[in-house]
C-alpha positions in Angstrom: 109.3 -106.9 164.2 106.9 -107.0 161.3 103.5 -108.3 161.8 102.9 -111.8 160.5 99.2 -111.4 160.2 99.6 -108.3 158.0 101.5 -110.4 155.5 98.6 -112.9 155.2 96.2 -111.9 152.4 94.9 -115.4 151.9 95.3 -119.1 152.8 98.2 -119.6 150.3 100.3 -117.2 152.3 100.0 -119.5 155.4 101.8 -122.4 153.5 104.9 -120.3 153.2 105.3 -119.7 156.9 107.7 -121.6 159.2 106.8 -122.9 162.6 108.1 -119.8 164.5 106.1 -117.5 162.2 103.0 -119.6 162.6 103.3 -119.4 166.4 103.6 -115.6 166.2 100.6 -115.6 163.8 98.4 -117.4 166.4 99.4 -114.9 169.1 98.6 -111.9 166.8 95.3 -113.4 165.8 94.3 -113.8 169.5 95.4 -110.2 170.2 93.3 -108.9 167.3 90.3 -110.9 168.5 90.5 -109.5 172.0 91.1 -106.0 170.8 88.2 -106.0 168.3 85.6 -107.7 170.5 86.6 -105.5 173.5 85.8 -102.5 171.3 82.8 -103.6 169.3 81.4 -106.6 171.1 80.9 -110.0 169.5 81.7 -113.7 169.9 85.0 -113.9 171.7 85.2 -117.3 173.5 84.4 -119.5 170.4 87.0 -117.8 168.2 89.8 -117.9 170.8 89.2 -121.6 170.9 89.8 -122.3 167.2 92.9 -120.2 166.3 95.3 -123.1 165.7 92.5 -125.3 164.3 91.7 -122.7 161.7 95.3 -122.1 160.8 95.7 -125.8 160.3 92.6 -126.0 158.2 93.8 -123.3 155.8 97.3 -124.8 155.5 96.0 -128.3 154.7 92.9 -127.4 152.5 92.8 -125.1 149.5 89.9 -122.7 150.2 87.8 -121.7 148.3 88.5 -124.6 145.9 88.0 -126.9 148.9 84.8 -125.7 150.5 84.9 -125.0 154.3 81.5 -124.7 155.9 81.2 -123.3 159.5 78.3 -124.5 161.6 76.5 -121.6 163.2 79.5 -119.4 162.2 80.1 -117.6 165.4 83.6 -119.2 165.4 84.5 -117.9 161.9 86.4 -114.7 162.9 89.8 -116.4 162.6 88.7 -117.7 159.2 87.9 -114.2 158.1 91.3 -112.9 159.3 93.1 -115.6 157.3 91.1 -114.9 154.2 92.1 -111.3 153.8 89.8 -109.4 156.1 92.0 -108.8 159.2 92.3 -105.1 158.4 88.5 -104.7 158.6 88.0 -105.9 162.1 87.9 -102.3 163.4 84.3 -102.2 162.0 83.2 -105.6 163.2 79.4 -105.8 163.5 79.0 -102.2 162.6 76.8 -100.9 159.8 78.8 -101.4 156.5 81.5 -103.3 158.3 82.2 -107.0 158.8 79.4 -109.3 159.7 79.6 -111.3 162.9 79.0 -114.5 160.8 80.3 -115.8 157.5 78.9 -113.8 154.6 79.2 -114.7 150.9 78.8 -111.1 150.1 82.1 -110.4 151.9 84.2 -113.2 150.5 84.1 -116.2 148.2 85.7 -118.2 151.1 82.4 -117.9 152.9 79.9 -120.5 151.7 77.1 -120.4 154.2 75.7 -117.3 155.8 73.2 -119.0 158.1 73.9 -118.6 161.8 71.5 -121.3 162.9 73.1 -124.4 164.3 73.3 -128.1 163.1 73.1 -127.3 159.4 76.8 -127.6 158.2 76.7 -131.3 157.6 73.6 -131.1 155.4 75.3 -128.3 153.4 78.4 -130.4 153.2 76.4 -133.5 152.1 74.8 -131.4 149.3 78.1 -129.8 148.2 79.8 -133.2 148.1 77.0 -134.7 146.0 77.3 -131.8 143.6 81.0 -132.6 143.3 80.2 -136.2 142.6 77.7 -135.4 139.9 80.0 -132.9 138.2 83.1 -135.1 138.5 85.0 -132.7 140.8 87.7 -134.0 143.2 87.9 -131.1 145.7 87.1 -131.6 149.4 84.2 -130.4 151.5 85.0 -129.6 155.1 82.3 -129.0 157.7 83.4 -127.6 161.1 80.8 -128.3 163.7 80.8 -127.9 167.5 79.9 -130.7 169.8 76.9 -128.5 170.9 75.6 -128.5 167.4 75.8 -132.3 167.3 72.8 -132.3 169.7 70.6 -131.1 166.8 68.7 -133.9 165.0 69.4 -132.3 161.6 73.2 -133.1 162.1 72.4 -136.8 162.5 70.1 -136.8 159.5 73.0 -135.5 157.5 75.5 -138.0 159.0 73.0 -140.8 158.0 73.2 -139.6 154.4 76.9 -138.9 154.3 77.6 -142.5 155.5 75.5 -143.9 152.6 78.3 -143.1 150.1 81.8 -144.0 151.4 83.6 -142.6 148.4 82.7 -138.9 148.8 85.4 -136.5 150.1 83.7 -135.1 153.2 85.7 -134.1 156.2 83.8 -133.4 159.4 85.8 -131.5 162.0 84.2 -131.8 165.4 85.3 -128.8 167.5 84.7 -130.4 170.9 84.9 -127.8 173.7 82.1 -129.2 175.8 79.9 -126.2 175.3 77.4 -124.4 173.1 76.5 -121.2 175.1 76.8 -123.3 178.3 78.0 -126.9 178.8 76.7 -129.3 176.2 74.0 -131.7 177.4 72.9 -135.2 176.4 74.2 -138.7 175.9 76.6 -137.8 173.1 78.0 -135.0 175.3 78.5 -137.3 178.2 80.4 -139.7 175.9 82.7 -137.0 174.6 83.2 -135.6 178.1 84.6 -139.0 179.1 87.4 -138.5 176.5 88.2 -135.0 177.5 88.4 -135.8 181.2 90.0 -139.3 181.0 93.8 -138.9 181.9 94.7 -142.4 180.7 93.8 -142.2 177.0 96.6 -140.4 175.1 99.5 -141.4 177.6 98.5 -145.0 177.3 98.5 -145.0 173.6 101.8 -143.1 173.5 103.4 -145.7 175.8 102.2 -148.6 173.7 103.5 -146.9 170.6 106.9 -146.2 172.1 107.4 -149.7 173.5 106.4 -151.5 170.4 108.6 -149.4 168.1 111.7 -149.3 170.2 111.8 -152.5 172.3 114.4 -155.2 171.1 112.1 -158.2 171.2 109.1 -156.8 169.2 108.0 -158.9 166.3 105.6 -157.8 163.6 103.0 -160.3 164.8 103.2 -158.9 168.4 102.9 -155.4 167.1 99.7 -156.2 165.2 98.3 -158.0 168.3 98.9 -155.0 170.5 97.6 -152.7 167.7 94.3 -154.6 168.0 94.5 -154.2 171.8 95.1 -150.5 171.3 92.1 -150.2 169.0 89.9 -152.1 171.5 91.2 -149.7 174.3 90.4 -146.7 172.1 86.9 -148.0 171.4 86.2 -148.1 175.2 87.1 -144.5 175.6 86.4 -142.9 172.3 83.4 -142.8 170.0 85.4 -144.4 167.2 83.2 -147.5 167.1 80.0 -145.5 166.8 81.2 -143.4 163.8 83.1 -146.2 162.1 80.1 -148.5 162.4 78.2 -145.9 160.5 80.8 -145.8 157.8 82.8 -142.7 158.7 86.6 -143.0 159.4 87.3 -141.5 162.9 90.6 -139.7 163.7 91.3 -138.4 167.1 90.9 -137.1 169.6 93.4 -134.4 168.7 94.6 -131.4 170.7 92.9 -128.6 168.8 95.4 -126.1 170.2 98.4 -128.1 168.8 98.6 -126.8 165.3 101.1 -129.5 164.0 98.9 -132.3 165.5 95.9 -130.8 163.8 97.7 -130.5 160.5 98.7 -134.2 160.7 95.2 -135.3 161.4 93.7 -133.1 158.7 96.3 -134.2 156.2 95.4 -137.8 156.9 91.7 -137.0 156.5 92.3 -135.2 153.2 94.2 -138.2 151.8 91.5 -140.7 152.8 89.1 -141.6 150.0 85.8 -141.3 151.9 84.1 -139.4 154.7 86.3 -138.8 157.7 85.6 -137.3 161.2 88.4 -135.5 162.9 87.7 -135.0 166.6 89.5 -131.9 168.0 89.5 -131.2 171.7 89.6 -127.4 172.4 88.9 -124.9 175.2 86.5 -122.1 174.6 88.4 -118.8 175.3 91.8 -120.4 175.1 94.6 -117.9 175.4 92.6 -115.4 177.5 92.3 -116.6 181.0 89.5 -114.2 181.9 87.3 -115.8 179.2 88.1 -119.4 180.2 87.3 -118.5 183.8 83.9 -117.0 182.9 81.4 -119.5 184.3 78.3 -118.3 182.5 79.4 -118.8 178.9 83.2 -118.3 178.7 82.5 -114.9 177.0 80.6 -116.6 174.2 79.1 -113.3 173.2 80.5 -110.2 174.9 79.5 -106.6 175.0 82.4 -104.1 174.8 84.7 -104.7 177.8 87.8 -103.7 179.6 90.3 -106.3 178.4 92.4 -106.1 181.6 89.4 -107.2 183.7 86.9 -108.6 181.3 84.3 -106.4 182.8 81.7 -104.6 180.6 82.6 -101.0 179.9 79.0 -99.9 180.7 76.3 -101.6 182.7 73.3 -102.2 180.5 69.9 -101.2 181.9 67.7 -104.1 183.1 66.5 -106.0 180.0 63.4 -107.9 179.0 65.1 -111.2 179.8 65.7 -110.2 183.4 62.0 -109.4 183.9 61.1 -112.8 182.6 63.8 -114.4 184.7 62.3 -113.0 187.9 58.6 -113.6 187.0 58.9 -117.2 185.9 60.4 -118.1 189.3 57.5 -116.4 191.0 55.1 -118.3 188.8 57.0 -121.6 189.5 56.6 -120.9 193.2 52.8 -120.6 192.8 52.4 -123.4 190.2 54.2 -126.7 190.8 53.0 -128.0 187.5 54.9 -125.3 185.6 58.2 -126.6 184.0 60.8 -124.9 181.9 62.4 -126.1 178.6 65.2 -124.5 176.6 67.4 -125.4 173.7 71.0 -124.9 174.8 70.3 -121.4 176.0 69.4 -121.7 179.7 71.1 -118.4 180.7 70.5 -116.3 177.6 66.7 -116.9 177.7 66.5 -116.3 181.5 65.6 -119.8 182.7 68.7 -120.1 184.8 67.2 -118.7 188.0 64.3 -121.2 187.6 66.8 -124.0 187.2 68.8 -122.9 190.2 65.7 -123.0 192.4 63.9 -126.0 190.9 66.6 -128.1 189.1 64.3 -131.0 188.5 61.7 -128.8 186.7 63.9 -127.3 184.0 65.2 -129.2 181.0 67.9 -128.2 178.5 67.5 -130.4 175.4 70.5 -129.1 173.5 70.2 -127.5 170.1 67.0 -129.4 169.4 64.1 -127.0 169.1 61.9 -129.5 167.3 62.4 -132.1 170.1 61.8 -129.4 172.7 58.4 -128.5 171.4 57.1 -132.0 170.9 58.5 -133.1 174.3 56.6 -130.1 175.8 53.5 -131.4 174.2 54.0 -134.7 175.9 54.6 -133.0 179.2 51.4 -131.1 178.8 49.5 -134.3 178.0 51.0 -135.7 181.2 49.5 -132.9 183.3 52.3 -130.3 183.4 52.4 -126.8 181.9 55.6 -126.4 180.0 57.2 -123.0 179.3 59.5 -123.2 176.3 62.0 -120.3 176.2 63.9 -119.7 172.9 65.0 -116.8 170.8 62.2 -115.8 168.4 64.3 -116.6 165.3 64.8 -120.2 166.5 61.1 -121.0 166.8 61.1 -120.9 163.0 62.8 -124.3 163.2 60.0 -125.9 165.1 56.9 -124.5 163.4 55.6 -127.9 162.3 55.8 -129.1 165.9 53.9 -126.1 167.2 51.3 -126.6 164.6 50.8 -130.4 164.5 52.1 -131.6 167.9 50.9 -128.9 170.2 48.1 -126.9 168.6 46.4 -129.9 166.8 46.2 -131.7 170.2 45.1 -128.5 172.0 47.9 -128.7 174.5 48.7 -125.9 177.0 52.3 -125.1 176.2 53.6 -121.5 176.6 56.3 -120.3 174.3 58.4 -117.3 175.5 60.2 -115.7 172.6 63.2 -113.6 173.5 64.9 -111.3 171.0 61.6 -110.8 169.0 61.6 -108.1 166.3 64.6 -106.4 164.8 67.7 -107.3 166.9 70.3 -105.7 164.6 74.0 -106.5 165.2 73.8 -110.3 164.7 72.5 -109.9 161.1 69.8 -111.4 159.0 69.3 -114.8 160.6 68.9 -113.4 164.1 66.2 -110.9 163.5 63.0 -112.2 165.1 60.8 -110.9 162.4 59.0 -114.0 161.3 57.3 -115.3 164.4 54.1 -113.2 164.3 53.4 -114.2 160.7 54.1 -117.9 161.4 52.1 -118.0 164.6 49.1 -116.3 162.9 48.7 -119.5 160.9 48.3 -121.8 163.9 44.6 -122.5 164.8 43.7 -121.8 168.4 47.0 -120.3 169.4 47.0 -117.2 171.7 49.7 -114.6 171.1 50.7 -111.7 173.3 53.2 -108.9 172.8 53.9 -106.9 176.1 54.8 -103.2 175.7 56.7 -102.9 179.0 57.9 -104.9 182.0 54.6 -104.8 183.9 52.7 -106.1 180.9 55.3 -108.9 180.5 54.6 -110.1 184.0 50.9 -109.7 183.5 50.7 -111.4 180.1 53.0 -114.2 181.1 50.7 -115.1 184.0 47.7 -115.0 181.7 49.5 -117.2 179.2 50.3 -120.0 181.7 46.6 -120.0 182.7 45.7 -121.2 179.1 45.7 -125.0 179.3 43.7 -126.0 176.2 45.9 -124.3 173.5 49.4 -123.0 172.9 50.2 -119.5 174.0 53.1 -117.2 173.0 54.6 -114.3 174.7 57.2 -112.4 172.7 59.5 -109.5 173.7 62.4 -107.6 172.3 66.2 -107.5 172.8 67.7 -104.9 175.0 66.6 -102.6 177.8 63.0 -103.1 179.0 60.8 -100.2 178.0 59.5 -97.8 180.8 56.1 -98.7 182.0 53.4 -97.1 179.9 50.1 -97.0 181.7 46.7 -97.2 180.0 44.1 -94.5 180.2 41.3 -96.9 179.5 40.6 -100.5 178.6 38.1 -101.6 175.9 37.6 -105.3 176.0 41.1 -106.7 176.5 42.7 -103.7 174.6 44.6 -101.0 176.4 43.9 -97.4 175.3 47.1 -95.5 175.8 46.1 -92.1 174.3 42.6 -90.8 173.5 41.2 -87.5 172.2 37.6 -86.5 171.5 36.4 -87.0 168.0 39.6 -88.8 167.1 40.2 -89.4 163.4 43.2 -91.8 163.4 43.5 -95.0 165.3 47.2 -95.9 165.9 47.8 -99.6 166.9 51.2 -100.3 168.4 52.3 -103.9 168.9 54.6 -104.7 171.8 57.5 -102.4 172.1 56.1 -100.3 169.3 53.2 -99.1 171.6 55.3 -96.2 172.8 55.9 -95.2 169.2 52.1 -95.4 168.6 51.6 -92.8 171.4 54.3 -90.6 170.0 52.6 -90.7 166.5 49.2 -89.9 168.1 50.7 -86.9 169.9 52.5 -85.7 166.7 49.3 -85.9 164.7 47.5 -83.8 167.3 50.3 -81.2 166.9 49.3 -81.1 163.2 45.6 -80.6 164.1 44.6 -84.2 163.7 43.1 -86.0 166.8 44.2 -89.6 167.4 43.7 -92.6 169.6 46.7 -95.0 170.4 46.0 -98.5 171.6 48.0 -101.6 172.6 46.0 -104.8 171.7 48.0 -106.8 174.3 46.7 -110.1 172.9 47.1 -109.9 169.1 45.9 -113.5 168.4 43.0 -114.0 168.6 42.3 -110.4 167.6 40.0 -108.8 170.2 36.7 -107.5 168.5 37.3 -104.3 170.4 40.0 -103.4 167.9 37.5 -103.5 165.1 34.9 -101.5 167.2 37.5 -98.8 167.7 38.5 -98.9 164.0 34.9 -98.3 163.1 35.0 -95.0 165.0 38.0 -93.6 163.0 38.8 -92.4 159.5 42.1 -94.2 159.3 43.8 -97.1 161.0 47.6 -97.1 161.3 49.4 -100.3 162.6 53.1 -100.4 163.8 55.0 -103.6 164.4 58.6 -104.9 164.1 57.6 -108.1 162.3 57.4 -108.8 158.6 54.6 -107.1 156.7 53.2 -110.3 155.2 51.0 -112.1 157.7 51.7 -109.9 160.6 49.3 -108.0 162.9 48.7 -105.2 160.4 47.8 -107.7 157.8 45.4 -109.5 160.2 43.7 -106.2 161.1 43.3 -105.3 157.4 41.6 -108.6 156.7 39.4 -108.4 159.8 38.3 -104.8 158.8 37.5 -106.1 155.3 35.6 -109.2 156.7 33.4 -107.0 158.9 32.7 -104.7 156.0 34.2 -101.6 157.5 35.0 -98.7 155.1 38.2 -97.6 156.8 41.6 -97.8 155.2 44.5 -99.5 157.1 48.1 -98.4 156.7 50.6 -101.1 157.7 54.0 -100.1 159.0 56.2 -103.2 159.5 59.5 -104.7 158.5 60.2 -105.1 154.8 60.1 -108.8 153.9 63.8 -109.0 153.2 67.0 -110.2 154.8 68.3 -107.2 156.7 72.0 -106.2 156.8 73.5 -106.0 160.3 73.4 -102.6 162.1 72.1 -101.2 165.3 68.3 -101.6 165.8 67.6 -97.9 165.6 69.5 -97.6 162.4 67.6 -100.4 160.8 64.2 -99.1 162.0 65.1 -95.7 160.5 66.1 -97.3 157.2 62.7 -99.1 157.2 60.8 -95.9 157.9 59.7 -97.2 161.3 60.1 -93.9 163.0 57.4 -91.6 164.6 58.3 -88.9 162.0 57.9 -91.1 159.0 54.7 -92.7 160.2 53.1 -89.4 161.1 53.8 -87.9 157.7 52.5 -91.0 156.0 49.3 -90.8 158.1 48.8 -87.2 157.3 49.3 -87.9 153.6 46.9 -90.8 153.7 44.3 -88.9 155.7 44.2 -86.3 153.0 43.1 -89.0 150.6 40.3 -90.4 152.9 36.7 -89.2 152.4 35.3 -87.1 155.3 32.5 -88.6 157.3 31.3 -89.6 160.8 32.3 -93.2 161.4 30.9 -93.5 164.9 
C-alpha cells in the first residue's frame, strides 16, 4: 500500500484526503517520528502528542497565508513533515540537515525560529496588528503549551490581544500537563482539574442528548438548561477567566481526536475575534514507552532502541551530574541553601536536592524573571538561593540579575548549565552570551570550572558569597577529566609552566585543557609557554595581569562571544595597567550559529589547538623582542 505521507508535499494535499487516509497518515507520521529520533536524537514526546492536532491545523488553516507560530518549537516536527520536509528527517539535527526547531531558512511555513518559551502570543499579537494596519484578513494561529503559559510574557500578550476583540487571533493551548516535567502553578492546577475530572464531557453530552431528543423539550427549557450547562462548565473549565478577558473559549477538546479538533478550529476560524481552543493531549501519545517515562516522557531523547526506549550508548558522567551530587552535600551542610529552577528541575540537576529536601526547592515554571527576583527576596529573608537554569535562559532575566539582585547586594548563586557552544539544538540554545552579559553587572562574581573537582570547589566558594550575586557556569556533555594545577598564583591555577615563557595562554572553563594543549604545541615549535585557568573570571584576579607582564604575548580561549567576554576584559585590563603586551582573543564569532555537533562548530570557528597555535606563532613573529619580567 502506497505511503500517504509521501503524497503530502504541503498542507493543501491534506484537504484532499478522506478519513481513512488521514488515520493512516497519523500512524505514518508517528512511525517516522520514532524512527528519526531513535536514530538522531531529538524531541520525541512533544511531537508524538501533537500529531492529530497538527493535521487538523493544516486542514483548517491555509499556511503560510494563515500564519502558524509554534511556541518554543520543539513540537514542530509534525508541522515540518506536513509542509514538505518529511523526506529530510534522516538528517534531523545534523550539520546541513533539518533544524530541531522551526527555521525560516528552511520553509516559508516557519515564521518564528526562537526556541525560547512563552513568546508565541506576542509574535501573534504583532502579526495580527500588522494584518489590521494593512487591511489583510488572514488568520494568525499561536500554538502554546500549558507549560509556556506559566511565563509572564504570555500573559502580557494576552492582555494586549484582549484589547481588540476584532482581530483574528487563534490561540491553541496544547495542554498535556507538562513542560519538561509536570507543569506547576495555579493555572496548571486549574487545567489539571479539567483533565482529571470524569464528569465534565459525559455530563455535557448527556444534557445535549436529552434536550435534543426528549419529546417534551421546549425552546425555553433548552435555553434554561443551556445556561445551566454554561454555569457547570464555568465551574470546571477556565472559560470564565478567558471570556472575562475578552477571548472566546472553546473546549476542552480531545487533541488526539482529529475530527473534534477540526470542528473546534473551524469554529475558531469563523469567529470574528480572538479565540482560545483548549486541546487536551498526552505527551508521547502512540508510543507507550514514552508515555510511561516518568522523568520527561522522552521530551528530548538521545539515540535509542525503539523496542525498549533505552539509550543506545550510555553517556559518560556529565557536568550536571556533578552539580546534582554536590548541591545535595552543600544542602546537608547549609540549611539556609535553597534551590530554584524554571520548569527544568531534572535537566538542571536539582531533582536530587528536591527529593531529599522537598520544602527547600522551588520550581516556578517557565518564569526566569520571577525566579531571579524571588531569589532576591529569599536572600533578603536570610536564605541563600541557588538558581539553576540553562545559560541561554539567563538572558531573559538579565535586568533582574542587575537591578533586583546585584543592586541590592544579595547573595544569590546562579548555576548555568549548557554554557558555551552546545551545538545540536541550534542558535537559540548556545550559551554564548552569559559571560558578556554578566561582565556588565557590578559586584558580581563569576566562576568557570575546568573539571568536576573545580566545579565542586567553586560551587562551594560561590555559596559562601553572601553580599553579591555569584555565577558558576559549565558546559553540556561529559565532564572533563580532572586537570591538576602545578602552581597557584593568587587565585589563579597555573596548569603548565616553562622557564622564560614567552606566551601566556589563558583557558576559560572547559577551554583550560585546550590552553595546555596549545602551550605544549608551542613548545614543540621552540616557543616556551605558560597555561593558566583564572578560575574566577570576574572580578579578574590581578595575578593574571602580573603573569601577563612576564610574557611577550597573551592568548585567551573561551567559548563565549568575543564582545565583552573574558578575553575582552583582559585586553582592557592590560591596557588600563599600561602593559605593552598584545592580547589575542579566541572566542565565538558574534553571530547565530547553525546547528551541528559542538566539535564541528568549534572547528568552524577556529577554536582548535592547531589553529590557535598557528595564530600565536604568527603573532609572536610580529611582537618586538624584550624581557618583560
